[in-house]
Each structure stands twice: as structure tokens, then as C-alpha cells.
C-alpha positions in Angstrom: -87.0 86.8 -176.8 -85.8 88.0 -180.2 -84.4 91.4 -181.0 -82.1 93.3 -183.4 -78.9 94.8 -181.9 -77.6 97.8 -183.8 -75.8 101.0 -183.1 -73.3 103.6 -184.3 -75.6 104.9 -187.0 -73.7 108.2 -187.0 -76.6 110.0 -188.7 -75.5 113.4 -189.8 -71.9 112.6 -190.3 -70.4 115.0 -192.9 -68.3 112.4 -194.6 -65.8 114.9 -195.9 -63.2 112.1 -196.2 -65.5 110.7 -199.0 -64.8 113.7 -201.3 -67.5 114.2 -203.9 -69.3 111.0 -202.7 -70.1 112.6 -199.3 -73.7 113.2 -200.3 -74.2 109.6 -201.4 -72.6 108.4 -198.2 -74.9 110.5 -196.1 -77.9 109.3 -198.1 -76.9 105.7 -197.8 -77.1 105.9 -194.0 -80.7 106.8 -194.1 -81.5 104.1 -196.6 -79.9 101.6 -194.3 -82.1 102.9 -191.4 -85.1 102.1 -193.6 -83.7 98.6 -194.3 -83.2 97.9 -190.6 -86.7 98.9 -189.9 -87.9 96.6 -192.6 -85.7 93.8 -191.3 -87.3 94.2 -187.9 -90.7 93.6 -189.5 -89.5 90.7 -191.6 -87.9 89.0 -188.6 -90.9 89.7 -186.4 -88.6 90.8 -183.5 -89.8 91.8 -180.1 -87.9 95.0 -180.3 -85.0 97.0 -181.8 -82.1 98.0 -179.6 -79.7 100.8 -180.6 -76.5 100.8 -178.5 -75.5 104.5 -178.8 -74.3 107.1 -181.3 -77.5 107.1 -183.3 -76.4 110.6 -184.4 -73.0 112.0 -185.2 -73.4 114.7 -182.6 -76.0 116.7 -180.7 -75.5 119.5 -183.2 -77.0 117.7 -186.2 -79.7 119.3 -188.3 -83.0 118.9 -186.5 -84.7 117.9 -189.7 -82.6 114.7 -189.6 -83.8 114.1 -186.0 -87.4 114.4 -187.1 -86.7 112.0 -190.1 -85.1 109.3 -187.9 -87.8 109.7 -185.3 -90.4 109.2 -188.0 -88.7 106.1 -189.4 -88.3 104.5 -186.0 -91.8 105.5 -185.1 -93.1 103.5 -188.0 -91.1 100.4 -187.3 -94.0 98.5 -185.8 -92.2 97.2 -182.8 -90.7 98.8 -179.6 -87.4 100.6 -180.2 -85.0 101.3 -177.3 -82.3 104.0 -178.0 -79.2 104.4 -175.8 -77.4 107.8 -175.9 -73.8 107.3 -176.7 -70.7 109.5 -176.5 -71.5 111.2 -179.8 -75.0 112.0 -178.7 -74.9 112.1 -174.9 -77.7 113.2 -172.6 -77.0 116.9 -172.2 -78.9 120.2 -172.2 -80.1 120.9 -175.8 -79.3 117.3 -177.0 -81.1 115.6 -179.8 -83.2 113.6 -177.3 -85.0 116.7 -176.2 -86.6 117.2 -179.6 -90.4 117.1 -179.7 -90.3 114.5 -182.5 -89.7 111.7 -180.0 -93.0 112.5 -178.3 -94.8 111.6 -181.5 -92.9 108.2 -181.8 -94.8 106.3 -179.1 -93.0 103.1 -179.6 -89.6 104.6 -179.1 -88.0 104.8 -175.7 -84.9 106.9 -175.1 -82.9 105.2 -172.5 -81.9 108.3 -170.7 -81.7 106.9 -167.1 -79.5 104.1 -165.6 -82.4 102.1 -164.3 -84.1 98.8 -165.3 -86.6 98.9 -168.1 -89.1 96.1 -168.7 -89.0 94.7 -172.2 -90.8 91.8 -173.9 -89.5 88.6 -172.2 -87.2 90.3 -169.7 -85.5 93.4 -168.4 -83.1 95.8 -170.0 -80.3 97.5 -168.0 -79.3 100.6 -169.9 -76.1 102.5 -169.4 -76.7 105.9 -171.0 -73.7 108.4 -171.4 -73.9 112.0 -170.3 -70.4 113.1 -171.5 -68.2 112.8 -174.6 -65.4 111.2 -172.5 -65.0 109.5 -169.2 -62.8 106.9 -167.6 -65.7 105.4 -165.6 -67.2 102.1 -166.5 -70.8 102.9 -167.7 -72.0 99.5 -166.4 -70.7 100.1 -162.8 -74.2 101.0 -161.6 -75.5 97.5 -162.2 -75.3 95.4 -158.9 -73.6 92.0 -159.2 -76.2 89.3 -159.8 -75.5 85.5 -159.8 -78.8 84.3 -161.2 -82.1 85.7 -162.5 -85.5 84.3 -163.2 -85.9 86.7 -166.2 -83.8 87.3 -169.2 -81.4 90.2 -168.5 -79.9 92.5 -171.1 -77.3 95.2 -170.7 -77.0 98.0 -173.3 -73.7 99.9 -173.0 -71.4 102.1 -175.1 -67.7 102.1 -174.6 -64.4 100.1 -174.9 -64.6 96.5 -173.9 -61.4 94.7 -172.7 -57.7 95.5 -173.1 -57.8 95.2 -176.9 -59.9 98.4 -176.9 -57.6 100.3 -174.5 -55.9 102.3 -177.1 -59.1 104.3 -177.8 -59.5 105.1 -174.1 -62.6 106.1 -172.3 -65.7 104.3 -171.0 -63.9 101.1 -170.1 -66.1 98.0 -170.0 -64.7 94.8 -168.5 -64.9 91.5 -170.3 -66.5 89.9 -167.3 -69.5 92.2 -167.4 -71.9 89.4 -168.4 -70.9 87.3 -165.4 -70.8 90.2 -163.0 -74.2 91.6 -164.0 -75.9 88.3 -164.6 -76.6 89.4 -168.1 -77.7 86.9 -170.7 -76.5 89.4 -173.3 -74.5 92.6 -173.3 -75.2 94.8 -176.4 -72.3 97.1 -177.0 -71.8 100.2 -179.2 -68.8 102.4 -180.0 -66.7 100.1 -182.2 -67.7 100.1 -185.8 -66.8 96.5 -186.8 -68.9 93.5 -185.7 -67.1 91.7 -182.9 -68.3 88.9 -180.7 -66.7 88.8 -177.2 -67.5 85.4 -175.9 -71.0 84.1 -176.2 -72.8 86.8 -174.3 -71.3 90.2 -175.3 -70.9 91.7 -178.7 -70.4 94.8 -180.8 -72.9 94.9 -183.7 -70.8 97.4 -185.5 -72.1 100.3 -187.6 -74.8 99.1 -190.1 -73.3 101.4 -192.8 -69.5 101.7 -193.1 -68.2 105.1 -192.1 -64.6 105.0 -193.5 -61.8 102.9 -194.9 -60.3 100.3 -192.6 -63.4 99.1 -190.8 -62.8 95.4 -191.1 -66.3 94.0 -190.6 -68.8 96.9 -190.6 -72.1 97.2 -192.4 -74.0 94.7 -190.3 -76.6 94.3 -187.5 -77.1 91.4 -185.1 -80.3 89.4 -184.8 -80.2 87.9 -181.2 -82.5 85.2 -179.9 -82.5 84.1 -176.2 -84.8 81.2 -175.4 -84.8 81.5 -171.6 -82.8 83.0 -168.7 -79.3 81.5 -168.6 -79.4 79.9 -172.1 -76.8 80.8 -174.7 -77.9 83.5 -177.1 -78.2 82.7 -180.7 -76.4 85.6 -182.6 -76.8 85.9 -186.3 -75.1 88.6 -188.4 -77.2 90.3 -191.1 -75.6 92.4 -193.8 -77.2 95.9 -194.1 -74.6 98.1 -195.7 -75.5 99.8 -199.0 -71.9 100.9 -199.9 -68.6 99.1 -200.0 -65.3 100.7 -198.8 -62.4 98.8 -200.4 -58.7 99.2 -199.8 -56.2 98.0 -202.3 -52.4 97.8 -201.7 -52.5 99.0 -198.1 -49.5 97.5 -196.3 -48.0 96.0 -199.5 -44.6 96.8 -201.0 -44.3 96.0 -204.7 -41.1 94.2 -205.5 -41.9 92.3 -208.7 -43.0 93.3 -212.2 -46.6 92.6 -213.2 -48.1 93.4 -209.8 -49.5 96.7 -211.0 -51.2 94.9 -213.9 -52.8 92.5 -211.5 -54.1 95.5 -209.5 -55.5 97.2 -212.6 -57.3 94.0 -213.7 -58.8 93.4 -210.2 -60.1 97.0 -210.0 -61.6 96.8 -213.5 -63.4 93.5 -212.8 -64.7 94.2 -209.3 -68.5 94.2 -209.0 -70.8 97.1 -208.0 -68.3 99.8 -208.7 -71.0 102.5 -208.6 -71.6 101.5 -205.0 -67.9 101.2 -204.0 -65.4 103.7 -202.6 -61.9 102.6 -203.2 -58.5 103.6 -201.7 -55.5 102.5 -203.7 -52.1 102.8 -202.0 -49.1 102.0 -204.3 -45.7 101.7 -202.8 -42.5 99.8 -203.7 -40.9 99.5 -207.1 -42.1 100.9 -210.4 -40.8 98.7 -213.2 -40.4 100.2 -216.7 -42.7 97.5 -218.1 -45.5 98.6 -215.7 -45.4 102.3 -216.5 -48.6 102.1 -218.6 -50.5 100.2 -215.8 -50.7 103.4 -213.7 -53.0 105.0 -216.4 -55.0 101.8 -216.5 -55.5 101.9 -212.7 -56.6 105.5 -212.9 -59.1 104.6 -215.7 -60.5 101.7 -213.7 -60.9 103.9 -210.6 -62.8 106.5 -212.5 -65.8 104.1 -212.7 -66.1 103.9 -208.9 -68.4 106.0 -206.7 -65.2 107.5 -205.2 -61.6 106.7 -205.6 -58.4 107.9 -203.8 -55.0 106.9 -205.3 -51.8 107.4 -203.4 -48.7 106.6 -205.5 -46.2 108.6 -203.5 -44.6 105.4 -202.2 -43.5 104.2 -205.7 -39.8 104.4 -206.6 -38.2 103.6 -210.0 -36.9 100.0 -210.0 -33.1 99.6 -210.4 -31.8 99.5 -214.0 -28.6 97.6 -212.8 -26.8 96.7 -209.6 -25.0 100.0 -209.3 -27.1 101.0 -206.3 -25.3 98.4 -204.2 -22.2 100.5 -204.3 -24.1 103.3 -202.6 -25.1 101.1 -199.6 -23.1 101.8 -196.4 -20.3 99.4 -195.9 -21.1 96.5 -193.6 -23.7 93.8 -193.4 -26.2 95.4 -195.8 -23.7 95.7 -198.6 -22.3 92.2 -197.9 -25.8 90.7 -198.0 -26.5 92.6 -201.3 -23.3 91.3 -202.9 -24.1 87.7 -201.9 -27.7 88.0 -203.2 -26.4 89.4 -206.5 -24.1 86.5 -207.0 -26.9 84.0 -206.2 -29.4 85.8 -208.4 -27.0 85.4 -211.4 -27.5 81.6 -211.2 -30.4 79.5 -212.2 -33.3 77.8 -210.5 -35.5 78.5 -207.5 -32.6 79.7 -205.4 -31.8 82.4 -208.0 -35.5 83.5 -208.2 -35.6 83.9 -204.4 -32.4 85.8 -204.3 -33.6 88.2 -207.1 -36.8 88.8 -205.1 -34.8 89.4 -201.9 -32.5 91.8 -203.7 -35.4 93.9 -205.0 -36.9 94.0 -201.5 -33.5 95.1 -200.1 -33.4 97.8 -202.8 -37.0 99.0 -201.9 -36.0 99.2 -198.3 -32.8 101.1 -199.1 -34.8 103.6 -201.1 -37.3 104.1 -198.2 -34.5 104.6 -195.7 -32.9 107.3 -197.9 -36.0 109.4 -198.0 
């Protein structure tokens, strides 16, 4: 058995967070759908499995539903689509559209009951609500061993690491409990393998900044019941979402120049959305680098620059006198004395003093 595991296409997302690039972001998602369909043909897979949230919501434009149904209908292999929490089975949902009746190879997994697929059986866990604290896989009876390959398709939060999101909890022992050779998960947008038999494919086209490993699908091969799945990640994303400076505090001159150079030299700028967050100290010698950063960002598909965290670097050590008396001022005085010397110890002390200054400025805000 060989199939493509994907999900979280979020077709119809407005992408307002992408600013003037929102239209390009929406178009890229449909281009990626076409690429996945072509990949299914190139890989000669037995079927394509979508693990939920194919659409952003049940309120998306019905022309989009028709277009996606047509694309999937022309895939040339069976396609199994699981309703997720964004597009659950509800009255008036996208899955009631007549376009699906014309896509004979597409099966909407609207019921929690076994479905025979090429080489095995699929156990779907469709969602009917936006939120729930029930495990969507709970309907599957415990099974120790099977003479056919068993797949589970579910949408939700697997394990404790996902607990902060809440809703649709899925236990990490689901493969063992259900006797599944593979559990195809949707909901989280970054590719994540949870042991050898359960995985999130992630969204095939990145939706926002901060998705650490999105823009992929998984090609899964299972030789026989009980054997370990072979899972291969394939890149499908058309656009890149890049973050620069996030979590960094600038405490040394020259860092802004490095950022400006890196932004100017990065490849595929016309296909990249970039978010630049600058915080820390702005040294006088780096003033002109801000303009260079803005000029470099202008070449990107979309750029967001946040410089609110920058503070002027100290011109002298007078700021130490404004520290509250106690350990902070004592530490600053000692660092100042050490920084006045020579060698590596003086360099380290200078850096530490600048970091203390940056922290003091932050606390005073």
C-alpha cells in the first residue's frame, strides 16, 4: 500500500495577515493542490488521504468548492477526504455541495465506520463540531492484530505537547490501541512524526509566520500488516514565510548590518514573506542600516518590520547611576571595571554590560 497523507489545506483562508500579498497567498494554495494531484500521479499512489480542514470553513465561496472538487476529481486515483474542525459535517456544509457527486473518485469520510481501500481498511474519524473534548478515535474498538493493513484518519491534538490548543484529544497510544499500522493526523500545520506509526503531515502550503516545518506532504508506504511504515516527506509549498530577529536582543554593533546583508542576499524574494523583528540596542554606527533593511525588504512579496523594541545604545556609563541600589548596580560597576581592561575577559564584560543595559531599558518601559 502506498498513499499520500495530507491535510489542513485551509482553502478559502482570507490571509489578511499577509497584507497586500493576501491574494498571492490564496492563489498559492490552489497551485499547491494542483501540485499534490500531480505528485499523486508521479508517485503512482493507491490513493490520496486528506486528514481534515480541506477548507477554511463551511462558509467559503462555493466556486472554490467546485474548483477543489474538480481538481481532486481529476487526480486519477481514489481520494478520501476527512471533515475537520474547520469544515465539520453540519447542515449546509461544503460536503453537501453537488460538485462532489461529479467527482466519482472522491469519498467524503462523513461516517465513523470502516472503509475498504486498496490493500486494507481505513478507519475515519470525521468531526461534526468546531470544538469538543472527546477523542475522535474513541469509536474504534481495541484490536491486537489484524490480517489487513489498518489506517486511522483523525483530526485533533495528539499527546500532552498539544494540550495547550485543547479540543479533540488523541492519545499517543492510538496506534497500539486500535491496531493501526498508521494514524494519519490533521490539525497541526507543521510536519511531525509521533513514533513510527502516527504523524501530522502539516499543511502543504504555509499559512502564517512561525510554522516551523510546514509546506509538506507525506508519502507513506506499508508493505504488509504489522510492518513499519516508510514515511517520506515531500516539499510542496510554493511560498516561504521567513522570520528574522524573532527572540533576539541586539547587544553588539554590526548586527543590523548582518541582517541587512542576509535579507538582500536571500533567494526567491518574490516568493517570500518576511517578518523582521528588531529589538535591543541601536548603535550610532548602525543608524543607516535601518534604511538598508527597509530597502531589502521592499523586494519581497510581503514584508513586516517591527522596530519598536530598539533603544539607543548608551553613549557612556552614566546610565549605571540610574540603576536602583543593590545587586544590579554592584554588578554593573564590576563589569565596567573589567570592561576597561584588555583581552577576552574585557570583551565578555563589555558584552554583558550592554546586555544589562538593554534589560534595564526594557524594565523601565
